N, C-alpha and C positions, 0 to 999 in steps of 0.2 A: 167199895169201889176204889180203884186206884185213881188218884188225882191225874188229870190230863196234862200232859207236859206242853209247854208252849211251842209252837213250830219253830224249827230251826231257822234262824234268819238266812235268807237267800242273798244273792248278789244284789247289791243296792242299784237300782235303776237310775241312770243319769237323766236329769231332766233334758227334755228335748228343747234346744234353744229356739227361741222365737225368731223367725226370719228378720233379718235387719233390712229395712227398706231404705233404698237410697234415696236421698233427699231430692225432692222435686226441683229440677233446675228452674232457674228464673228464665221465663221465656225471653226476656229482654237480653240476658247474657247468652242465651243460646243462639239467638238470631244474630248477634253481633260477631263478626269474623275479626280475627286478629289482623291488624294492618300489615300488608306485605311490604317489606322493605327491600327496594330494588337494589340489586348488587351493583357496585360500581362497575362501569364498562371497562372492558380491557383496554389498555393503551392501544391507540390506532397504530397499526403497522404502516410503514411508509408504502405509498402506492407506487413506488419506483424502486429499481434495484440500486443499491448503493454501490458506486463505481470508485470508491476511494482507492482500492487496491489497483485497479486499472490506471487511475490517475498517477499513482506512485510509480508503476512499471513504465508507462510512457514518458514520465518525467526523467527517470533514470536514463532511458534511451536518448533522451534530448541532452542530457548532461554528457553522456559518452560521445554523441555527435559533436557537441561543443568542444570537448577535449580533443577529439581528432582534428577539428579545424584550428584549435590552438596549437597543435603540433606542427601545423603548416607553417607557422611564423618562423621557427628556427630553420625549417627547410628552405624557405625563401631566403632567409639571411645566408645559409650555406651556399645557395645557388648564386647569390649576388657576389659572394666572395670567390667562388670557383670561376665565375664568369670573367673575372679580372685577368685570368691567365689564358684566356682564349685568344687564339691568334687573329689578326686582322681587326681588331677594335670590336670584338663582340661582347664587350663587358656590359653588364646590365646597367642602365641608366638609374640615376638616384630616384627619378620620378617613378620608374617601373618598380623599384624596391619599395618605395613608400606606398604605392598603390596596392601592391600584394600584401604587404604587411597590414595595412589599414583594413583591406577587405576581409582577410581571414581573422583578424582580431574582432572586427565588428560581428562576423557570423558567429564566432566562438562566444563572445559576450552575450549576443542575443539568445543562443540556444541554451546556454547554461542558466541564464536568468529565467527563461520560460520553463526550463526543466525544474528548477527549484520551486517556482510558483505552481507547477502542476503537482509536485509532491505534496505541497501544502494546500492543494485543492482551491486555489484562488481563482476568482472569476475572471480577472484580467489575463491570467495565464491561459485559461481555456479559450477565451475570445481571440486573443492574439495568435495563439497557435493555430486555431481554426482558419482565420483569414490568411495567415502567412503560408499555410500548408496548400491552400487553393492556389496562391501565387506561385508557390514553389513547383506544384504539380504542372501547371500550365507552361511555366518556363522550362521545366524539365522535359516535357514532351517535345517542345520546339528544339531544345539543344540536343536531345537524342536523335530527332530526325535530321538535324544539321550534321551531327557527327557520323551518322550512317551515310550520308551522301558525300561528305568531305574526306573522311578518314582514309578510304581506300585510294583516293587520288593523292592525298598528301603522302601516304606511305610509298606509292609508286614514284612519285616525284622525288622523294629523299633518296630511294634506292637508285634512281637514274643519275642523280647528282653525285652519288658515291662512286659510280663506276669509273669515271675519268680519273679519280684519285687513287686508283689501284684496287679498289674493291672488286671482288669477284662478281660476276653478273649472275642473277638468280637462274639456275638451270633446273629443268625437271619440274616434276610436281611437288617436290618436297618443300622448296621455299615458298611456292604458292600456297600449299596447304598450312605451312607454319604462319604465313602472314594472315591467312583466313582465320586460323585459330586465334591469333593475337587480336585481330579486329573484333571477333565475336566476343572474346572476353572483355575487351574494353567497352563495347556497346552494352553488354549485359550488365557490367559493373555500374556504368552510368545509368542505365535504365533502372536498375535496382534502387540507387540512392536518389535519383532524380524523379522517379515515377512511382515505384512500389511503396517506398517509405512515406512520402506525403499522402498517398492514398490511405495508407493505414492509419495515419493521423486524422484525416478527414473522416474516415469511417468511425473512429472512436470518439473524437472530440465533437462530432456532429450529432451524437445520440442525445435524446431528450433526458435520459436518466443521468448522463454525465453533467449536463447542464443544471439539473435539479440537485445533484450532489454538490457541485460547486456552490449553488445557490444557498443550500442549507448549512454547509460547513464554513462559508464566507458570507454571513448575512449582511455584511456592510456593503452599501452601493459603491461600485468602483467607477473609475472614469470611463472605462470602456462600455459601461451600461448606458451612457449618454447618448449613444448613436446607434442606429441599426447596424448589424454586422456587415452588410454589403457596403454601406457607407464607410464604415470603419476600415474595411479592406482597401477601398480606393484612397483613403487618407494615409493608410500605412505605405502603399505603393508610392504615393507622391513624396512622402517623407523620406522613404528610403532612396528615391531618385534624386531628392535634393542633395542627400549626403554624398551620393555617387557624383553628382555634378560638382560639388565642392571639391572632392578629391581631384577629379579631372582638372579643375582650374589650377590646382597646385602642382600636379604632376605632369599633365599632358595638355597644355593650353592649345587644343586644336578644334576650333569651333566651326561647324558648317553653317555658312550664312548666305543663303539664297544664291548659290552658284560659285562661291569661293570659300576657302578655308581662311579663317582668321587665327593667326598664331601670336604667340608672345603676350604683350599686355592686353591688346584688344581682345584676343581670344579668351583670356582669363577673365577679363571684365564681363564678357558675355556669359561666361559659365556661372559667374558669381550672380549676376542678375537673374538668369534663369533658375539658379538654385534657391534664391530668395523668393522668386515667384512660386515655385513648388512648395516651399515652406508655408507661404500665405494660403495656397490653395488647399494644402492639407488641413490646416487649421480652420479654414472657412467651410470645407466640406464636412469636417467632424462636427462643426457647430450648425450644420444644416442650413447655411446661408445661401439663398438662391443666387446672390451676386457671385459667390464663389463658383457655383456650378456653371453659370453663363460664361465667366472668364475662362474656365477650364475647357468648355466646349468650343470657344472661339480660338483659343491658342493652340490646342493640340492639332488642329488641321493646318495652322500656320507652321508648326514644327515639321509636319510631314512634308509640306510643300518645300520648305528650305532644305530638308534632307534629300529630297528627290533631286532638286535642281543642282545641289552641290556634288552629289555622288555621280551625276550624269555629265557634268560639265568640268569640274576641277580634277586635278591630278593629285590623288591621295598620297602617292609615294613622294611626290615632290613636297607636299606638306609635311610629311613625316621627317623628311630631311632637314626642315626648318626648325623642328623641335628637339634636335639633338641626336637623331639616330645616325649611326655611321653608315657608310656605303655597303658594308657587308650585311648589316641588319636590314637595310632597305631591299637588298637583293634577296634576302631570306623572305621578306614579307612579299616580294613580288612572285616568288615561286610558291607561296602559300595559296592553295585553291580557295581559301576563304576571301581572299583580295582579288580573285578573278572571277569573271562572270557576275559581278554585282551581287555576290552572295551576302555580304554584310548589308547591302541595300534592302534586298528582299527580307532578310531577317528583321531589319529595323522597321520596315513597312508592315510586316505582319504583326510585330509586337505593338506598334502604335495604332494600327487600325483595330486590333482586339481591344486594346485600352479605351479607344474612342467609342467603339460599340458598347462597351460596358458602361462608359460614363453616360451615354444616351439612355441606357436602361435604368440608370439611377435617377433620372429626372423625376420619377414618381415619388421620391423622398424629398424633393425640394418644390414645394407648393408655395405659391405667392401668398404673403400674409394677408388675411382678411381685414380690410378696413373697417374700423369701428363704425357702427351705425349711429347716426344722430339720435338722440333721445326724443321720442315723440312727445308733443306737447300734451300735458294732462288736461282733460276737460274739466272745466270749472264745475265744482259741486253745486248742485241746486239746493237752495236753502228750503 
């Protein structure tokens, strides 16, 4: 028998790996959740719209208006120089020249200062611009109405006076149409700068986001923050009026005093006294002093009464002749419709009555100080 051969070796079988069991998780670790770390909140967005760009634009507009007012100073100087060659003594008086230069210089300085403050988003610039714009708009409405009523009469009077001197009389519809166009352009020009421009300032600077922008960009408390805006407006009006009275005392000492005009030193002294009073009232109202409000409420009607009595009884043209006006200048004033029919009287009456009504409305901000209450006796403690 042949020996049996061993079986050929087959492919080696790989051992089946035993399943690897995952470790049993610790129940304590499973139940513990990783702590949730709250993400830092995003920075709070401002709840208002930043108006710094608008403040810059309106500030530049104020600077431009101030520059235009400054350009009037050399024009007044040129007018004073040219008037020296006018026939019949029509030269501009030194007082008129000083008054014109001081007025335009003050307006230019104020507008440029407020414009720079607005560009810098200052609180005081926003507050002063707002209250001045209200006064600007109210007076602009009165001036525009006055010009609309007076200018046509003034132009017809000037054309009538020019006829005897050789000027051709207006004929046909062309001169009338030209005059109407000129009057319309003048009135529209005045209405734009005296009404539209201040309304635009009021609409912008009166916005809450503009106030908040100035508050955030100028966090330091300013002096204009110490009084409510309506009271600040009255204080600014009185302060400006005091400066105007001071200029009148130097340039045109013609003071209406209960039925007659005081000229010279007495008129200048009255203007100085009234200017000092307005300075005091401006400070007292700004400090919310009740005594200042009562003095203002008492003296404003007295001024109104003095004005009415003087305009209705005294001769204004005669008073003007006493302050240095030539006969030709007095005749020109007589022909001016503003000095006929008591136009200036009605203008002054309306202005003073409006301010007096506003002053009465401000009474809510001037409350009498509360007297301190005496301390009550403490009851004796029982032992």
